[in-house]
C-alpha positions as CSV (number, residue, x, y, z in Angstrom):
1,M,53.8,247.3,197.1
2,W,50.3,247.0,198.6
3,L,48.6,246.9,195.1
4,L,50.9,244.1,193.8
5,D,50.6,242.3,197.2
6,K,46.8,242.4,196.9
7,F,46.9,241.1,193.3
8,L,49.3,238.2,194.1
9,T,47.5,237.2,197.2
10,K,44.3,236.9,195.1
11,I,45.8,234.8,192.3
12,I,48.5,232.5,193.7
13,K,46.6,229.4,194.7
14,T,49.3,226.7,194.1
15,G,53.1,226.7,194.5
16,R,55.1,229.2,196.4
17,L,56.3,232.7,195.4
18,V,58.6,234.8,197.5
19,I,59.2,238.5,196.6
20,T,61.9,240.6,198.3
21,D,61.1,244.3,197.7
22,Y,63.8,246.9,197.1
23,D,63.8,247.8,200.9
24,G,64.4,244.2,201.9
25,K,60.9,243.4,203.1
26,V,59.8,239.9,202.1
27,Y,56.3,238.9,200.9
28,E,55.3,235.2,200.4
29,Y,52.4,233.8,198.4
30,G,50.9,230.3,197.9
31,P,50.5,227.2,200.1
32,G,53.9,225.7,199.4
33,P,56.5,224.5,196.9
34,E,55.0,221.1,196.4
35,G,54.8,220.3,192.7
36,M,57.1,223.1,191.6
37,E,59.7,222.2,189.1
38,H,62.8,222.5,191.4
39,G,61.0,221.6,194.6
40,S,61.6,225.0,196.1
41,P,59.9,228.4,196.2
42,M,60.4,230.8,193.4
43,H,62.3,233.9,194.6
44,I,62.0,237.3,192.9
45,R,63.8,240.5,193.8
46,L,62.5,244.0,193.0
47,T,65.5,246.4,192.7
48,T,63.7,249.8,192.7
49,K,60.9,251.4,194.5
50,K,59.1,252.0,191.2
51,A,58.9,248.3,190.3
52,A,55.9,247.1,192.3
53,N,53.6,249.8,191.3
54,H,54.7,249.6,187.6
55,I,53.9,245.9,187.6
56,A,50.6,246.1,189.5
57,R,49.1,248.9,187.3
58,Y,49.1,246.7,184.2
59,P,50.8,243.3,184.8
60,A,51.1,242.2,181.2
61,V,53.1,245.4,180.3
62,G,54.6,246.3,183.6
63,A,56.2,242.9,184.4
64,G,57.8,242.8,180.9
65,E,59.2,246.3,181.2
66,A,60.4,245.7,184.8
67,Y,62.3,242.6,183.7
68,M,63.7,244.4,180.6
69,W,65.0,247.3,182.7
70,G,66.4,245.1,185.5
71,W,63.8,246.2,188.0
72,L,62.7,242.6,188.4
73,V,65.2,239.7,188.9
74,V,64.3,236.1,189.1
75,E,66.7,234.1,191.3
76,E,68.1,230.8,190.2
77,P,67.3,228.0,189.7
78,Y,64.2,229.6,188.2
79,D,64.2,232.1,185.3
80,I,61.8,234.5,183.7
81,R,60.1,231.8,181.7
82,D,59.4,229.9,184.9
83,M,57.9,233.0,186.4
84,V,55.7,233.9,183.5
85,L,54.3,230.3,183.2
86,F,53.9,230.1,187.0
87,V,52.0,233.4,187.3
88,A,49.9,232.7,184.2
89,M,49.0,229.2,185.3
90,N,47.8,230.5,188.7
91,A,46.0,233.5,187.2
92,K,44.2,231.9,184.3
93,V,43.9,228.3,185.3
94,K,43.5,228.5,189.1
95,S,42.0,231.9,189.7
96,H,40.4,232.7,186.3
97,T,41.9,236.2,186.4
98,T,43.1,238.2,183.4
99,L,46.6,239.7,183.4
100,G,45.5,242.6,181.1
101,A,44.4,246.1,181.8
102,K,42.3,246.5,185.0
103,G,38.9,248.2,185.0
104,P,36.5,249.0,182.2
105,F,38.0,252.4,181.5
106,R,41.6,251.1,181.0
107,Q,40.3,248.1,179.0
108,A,38.3,250.5,176.7
109,V,41.4,252.7,176.2
110,Q,43.6,249.7,175.3
111,K,41.0,248.3,173.0
112,T,40.7,251.7,171.2
113,L,44.4,252.1,170.9
114,A,44.7,248.5,169.6
115,K,42.1,249.3,166.9
116,I,43.9,252.4,165.8
117,D,47.2,250.5,165.7
118,S,45.6,247.8,163.5
119,V,45.2,250.2,160.6
120,N,48.0,249.1,158.3
121,L,48.2,251.3,155.2
122,R,51.0,250.4,152.8
123,G,53.7,252.6,154.3
124,K,52.9,251.6,157.8
125,A,52.6,248.0,156.9
126,R,56.2,248.0,155.5
127,K,57.5,249.9,158.5
128,N,55.9,247.3,160.8
129,A,57.3,244.4,158.9
130,E,60.8,245.9,159.0
131,H,60.4,246.4,162.8
132,T,59.5,242.7,163.2
133,Y,61.5,240.9,160.6
134,N,64.5,243.1,159.6
135,L,66.5,242.4,162.7
136,T,70.0,241.0,162.4
137,R,70.0,237.8,160.3
138,R,72.1,236.1,162.9
139,L,69.5,236.6,165.6
140,Y,67.0,234.4,163.8
141,E,69.7,231.9,163.0
142,L,70.4,231.5,166.7
143,F,66.9,230.5,167.8
144,L,64.8,229.3,164.7
145,D,65.1,225.9,163.1
146,E,67.5,225.2,160.3
147,D,64.9,226.3,157.7
148,R,64.0,229.5,159.6
149,Q,60.3,228.8,160.0
150,Y,59.0,231.7,162.2
151,T,55.6,230.0,162.8
152,M,54.3,227.1,164.8
153,G,55.9,223.7,164.3
154,Y,53.6,220.6,164.0
155,H,54.6,218.5,167.0
156,R,53.3,215.1,166.2
157,D,55.7,213.6,168.8
158,L,57.0,215.8,171.6
159,N,60.3,213.9,171.4
160,N,60.9,215.2,167.8
161,S,63.4,217.9,167.2
162,L,62.2,221.4,166.2
163,E,63.6,220.7,162.7
164,K,61.3,217.7,162.4
165,A,58.3,219.5,163.7
166,Q,58.8,222.3,161.2
167,L,59.3,219.8,158.3
168,D,56.1,218.0,159.4
169,K,54.3,221.4,159.4
170,K,55.3,222.0,155.8
171,A,54.1,218.5,154.9
172,H,50.8,219.2,156.6
173,I,50.3,222.5,154.7
174,A,51.4,221.1,151.3
175,A,49.0,218.1,151.7
176,K,46.1,220.5,152.3
177,L,46.9,222.6,149.3
178,N,46.6,219.6,147.0
179,I,49.1,220.9,144.5
180,K,49.8,219.4,141.1
181,P,53.0,219.7,139.1
182,G,53.2,222.9,137.0
183,M,50.8,224.9,139.1
184,K,51.4,228.5,139.9
185,V,51.5,229.3,143.6
186,L,51.4,232.6,145.4
187,D,53.0,232.6,148.9
188,I,51.9,235.8,150.7
189,G,54.2,236.7,153.6
190,C,56.8,234.2,152.5
191,G,59.2,234.7,155.4
192,W,62.7,233.3,154.7
193,G,61.4,231.2,151.8
194,G,61.3,227.8,153.3
195,L,57.7,226.9,152.3
196,A,58.1,228.2,148.8
197,L,61.2,226.2,148.2
198,Y,59.6,223.1,149.8
199,L,56.6,223.3,147.5
200,N,58.8,223.6,144.4
201,R,61.0,220.8,145.5
202,H,58.1,218.3,145.9
203,Y,55.8,219.4,143.1
204,D,57.9,221.2,140.5
205,C,55.5,224.1,140.7
206,E,56.2,227.8,140.1
207,V,56.1,229.9,143.3
208,L,56.0,233.7,143.8
209,G,56.8,234.7,147.4
210,V,56.1,238.2,148.5
211,A,56.9,240.0,151.8
212,L,57.7,243.5,153.1
213,A,61.0,243.1,154.9
214,P,64.0,243.8,152.6
215,D,66.5,241.5,154.2
216,Q,64.0,238.6,154.3
217,I,63.5,238.9,150.5
218,A,67.2,239.2,149.9
219,F,67.8,236.0,151.9
220,C,65.0,234.2,150.0
221,Q,66.6,235.2,146.7
222,E,70.0,234.0,147.8
223,R,68.4,230.6,148.8
224,A,66.7,230.2,145.4
225,R,69.9,230.9,143.6
226,E,71.9,228.5,145.7
227,A,69.2,225.8,145.0
228,G,69.3,226.6,141.3
229,V,65.6,227.2,141.1
230,E,65.5,231.0,140.8
231,D,63.7,230.6,137.4
232,K,60.8,228.8,139.2
233,V,60.8,230.2,142.7
234,K,60.8,234.0,142.7
235,F,60.6,236.4,145.6
236,A,59.6,240.0,145.5
237,L,59.6,242.9,148.0
238,M,56.0,243.7,147.5
239,D,52.8,244.4,149.4
240,Y,50.3,241.6,148.6
241,R,47.8,244.3,147.6
242,D,50.1,245.0,144.6
243,V,50.3,241.5,143.3
244,Q,48.7,240.9,139.9
245,G,48.0,237.8,137.8
246,E,46.2,234.6,138.4
247,F,47.3,231.6,140.6
248,D,46.2,228.0,141.1
249,R,47.0,228.1,144.8
250,I,47.5,230.8,147.4
251,S,49.2,230.2,150.8
252,S,49.6,232.6,153.6
253,V,51.4,231.4,156.8
254,G,51.7,233.8,159.7
255,L,50.4,236.7,157.5
256,L,46.9,237.5,158.7
257,E,48.2,238.5,162.1
258,H,49.8,241.5,160.4
259,V,47.0,242.5,158.1
260,G,44.8,244.2,160.7
261,T,41.1,243.7,161.0
262,P,40.2,247.0,159.1
263,H,41.9,245.4,156.1
264,Y,40.4,242.0,156.1
265,P,37.8,242.9,153.4
266,Q,40.6,244.1,151.2
267,F,42.6,241.0,151.8
268,F,39.8,238.6,151.0
269,Q,38.6,240.6,148.0
270,H,42.1,240.9,146.4
271,T,43.0,237.3,147.0
272,N,39.7,236.2,145.5
273,R,40.6,238.1,142.4
274,L,44.0,236.5,142.2
275,L,42.8,232.9,142.5
276,K,41.6,230.8,139.6
277,P,37.9,229.7,139.7
278,D,39.0,226.1,140.6
279,G,41.8,227.2,142.9
280,V,42.5,226.8,146.6
281,M,43.7,229.3,149.2
282,F,45.3,228.1,152.5
283,S,45.7,230.3,155.5
284,H,47.7,229.4,158.7
285,C,47.5,232.0,161.5
286,C,47.6,232.5,165.2
287,G,44.0,232.7,166.5
288,R,41.7,233.2,169.4
289,A,39.7,230.2,170.6
290,G,36.9,232.5,171.7
291,P,35.4,235.9,170.7
292,P,37.3,238.8,169.2
293,G,39.7,240.6,171.5
294,F,42.7,243.0,171.2
295,T,46.4,242.8,171.2
296,D,48.1,243.7,174.5
297,A,50.1,246.9,174.7
298,W,53.4,245.3,175.4
299,T,53.3,243.2,172.3
300,R,52.1,246.1,170.1
301,K,54.9,248.3,171.5
302,Y,57.9,246.0,171.4
303,I,57.3,243.0,169.1
304,F,54.4,243.2,166.6
305,P,53.3,246.8,166.0
306,G,50.0,246.7,164.0
307,G,49.6,243.0,164.8
308,Y,46.3,241.4,165.8
309,I,45.3,237.7,166.4
310,P,41.9,237.1,165.0
311,S,39.0,234.9,166.2
312,L,37.6,232.4,163.9
313,S,34.3,234.4,163.7
314,E,36.2,237.4,162.3
315,L,37.8,235.3,159.6
316,V,34.7,233.5,158.6
317,K,32.5,236.6,158.5
318,E,34.9,238.7,156.3
319,S,35.8,235.9,153.9
320,E,32.1,235.1,153.2
321,K,31.5,238.7,152.3
322,A,34.2,238.4,149.6
323,G,32.6,235.3,148.1
324,W,34.8,232.6,149.6
325,Q,33.6,229.2,150.8
326,I,35.3,227.7,153.7
327,M,35.8,223.9,153.2
328,D,38.1,223.0,156.0
329,V,39.1,224.3,159.4
330,E,41.6,222.9,161.9
331,G,42.3,224.3,165.3
332,M,45.9,223.5,166.2
333,R,46.0,223.3,170.0
334,F,49.2,223.6,172.1
335,H,51.6,223.1,169.2
336,Y,52.9,226.6,169.3
337,S,53.7,226.4,173.0
338,H,56.2,223.6,172.3
339,T,57.7,225.6,169.4
340,L,58.1,228.7,171.6
341,E,59.6,226.7,174.4
342,E,62.4,225.5,172.1
343,W,62.9,229.0,170.7
344,Y,63.3,230.2,174.2
345,N,65.8,227.5,175.0
346,R,67.8,228.2,171.9
347,T,67.8,232.0,172.8
348,V,69.1,231.3,176.3
349,M,71.8,229.1,174.8
350,H,73.1,232.1,172.8
351,K,72.7,234.8,175.4
352,D,76.2,236.1,175.2
353,E,76.1,236.5,171.4
354,I,72.7,238.2,171.5
355,V,73.8,240.6,174.2
356,D,76.9,241.4,172.1
357,M,74.8,242.0,169.0
358,Y,72.3,244.2,170.8
359,D,72.4,244.7,174.6
360,E,71.1,243.1,177.8
361,T,67.8,245.0,177.6
362,F,67.0,243.6,174.1
363,Y,68.0,240.1,175.3
364,R,65.6,240.3,178.2
365,M,62.9,241.7,176.0
366,W,63.2,238.7,173.7
367,Q,63.1,236.3,176.6
368,F,59.9,237.9,177.9
369,Y,58.3,237.9,174.5
370,L,58.9,234.2,173.9
371,A,57.9,233.2,177.5
372,G,54.8,235.4,177.3
373,A,53.8,234.0,173.9
374,E,54.3,230.4,175.2
375,Q,52.0,231.0,178.2
376,S,49.3,232.3,175.9
377,F,49.3,229.1,173.8
378,R,49.8,226.9,176.8
379,H,47.5,228.4,179.5
380,G,45.5,231.0,177.5
381,R,43.1,230.8,174.6
382,L,45.5,231.2,171.7
383,V,45.6,228.5,169.0
384,N,46.5,228.3,165.3
385,W,43.8,228.3,162.7
386,Q,44.4,226.4,159.4
387,I,41.7,227.2,156.9
388,L,41.0,226.2,153.3
389,Y,39.1,228.6,151.2
390,V,37.7,227.9,147.7
391,K,35.4,229.5,145.1
392,D,34.1,226.1,143.9
393,R,33.4,223.2,146.3
394,A,34.7,220.8,143.7
395,A,38.2,222.2,144.0
396,I,39.2,219.7,146.6
397,P,38.4,215.9,147.1
398,M,35.3,215.0,149.0
399,T,37.1,213.6,152.1
400,R,40.1,214.6,154.1
401,D,41.8,211.3,153.2
402,Y,43.9,213.1,150.6
403,M,45.4,215.2,153.3
404,Y,46.4,212.3,155.5
405,E,47.8,210.2,152.6
406,E,49.8,213.0,151.1
407,S,51.2,214.3,154.4
408,E,52.4,210.8,155.3
409,R,54.0,210.4,151.9
410,L,55.8,213.8,152.3
411,R,56.9,213.0,155.8
412,E,58.5,209.8,154.6
413,S,60.2,211.4,151.6
414,E,62.9,213.3,153.4
415,E,64.7,213.5,156.7
416,P,64.9,216.7,158.7
417,P,68.2,218.5,158.7
418,A,70.3,218.7,161.9
419,W,70.5,222.1,163.5
420,H,74.0,223.3,162.6
421,L,74.3,225.1,165.9
422,T,73.7,222.1,168.1
423,Q,77.3,221.3,168.8
424,A,78.2,225.0,169.3
425,A,75.3,225.3,171.9
426,E,76.6,222.2,173.7
């Protein structure tokens, strides 16, 4: 316990944390509970002798695994999200301390392993996609919005529902794409088809959506048939590297995080070949508001194998090499933290069903994933990058007015759906 005790003594500068070790010994950290959400100290129990050392050696991995395995228990009225946000706030905001691997050797090892993991050849890319997105359909229904958008919502008003935030996100993207009726659009990493169907609904354009998770594509095709637009909105189980043809617009939302930095040249070169000379490519991805880094071991192991969140410099450098011109960049701050908070709340609402579908360990893993991601966007340096790429500078209007005007028109054109599980959750 001495190593964990030393670490927590160093970082806890505000609030009050009380840990009861497996042997009953109590450790207390922080000046007091003033300002804490429930007005009382946060109590944590460690249930095994192994827990403290496992957490201290690599907090970002050890804490998650300790919680998953039942070695770490957060006592009510707090929960694991409260703990993660509390520790991250103290470490990153108050103490300027990283929760990653300690020491230059361990950091070098993790960086090397992350680079190896980011090599996503076709077979591995499909396997990784299936690991992330081919979980039970019902799981995603339980925590995502009604349209199953598994990326950041656009929270223009924090009182808006998740459904409204996701609808506003689609309006924001569509406005930037500057689509005209009859255009051909390629949606790389199409998810559950919501954006492709949205673009067709508002612009009567043809859309091809591609992704690597079989059940995602099956679900997309079902949606297109139900909407009666399968002749114009088509979905294919396909690696983007195998797409042929020519398109007026290309969109990729939440895709670049899975490409892997070794494959950025190939991504930008191939999409450049696919886009017409006067076309526009839009990319929305999680990003680092700082220099390049590496994906932590816990996320690579349990959630997004092969995944990497890029810095803006990496995206700019590699796109320029392929002949792209960047005409618009927007850094979306804090939005994802609010989306993740709502995903977490909806997950907790459906704990019993998720445990029945999988088990308690999976449920706790999912909780920790959402809480950990939220703290990265709330207290860390993660943002979302939205970037417009063109071959010809005349491809978009001279000012951003067209984006604001069109997004406002789209927002006023339809109301968000109600989440069909609201009453069941209540």
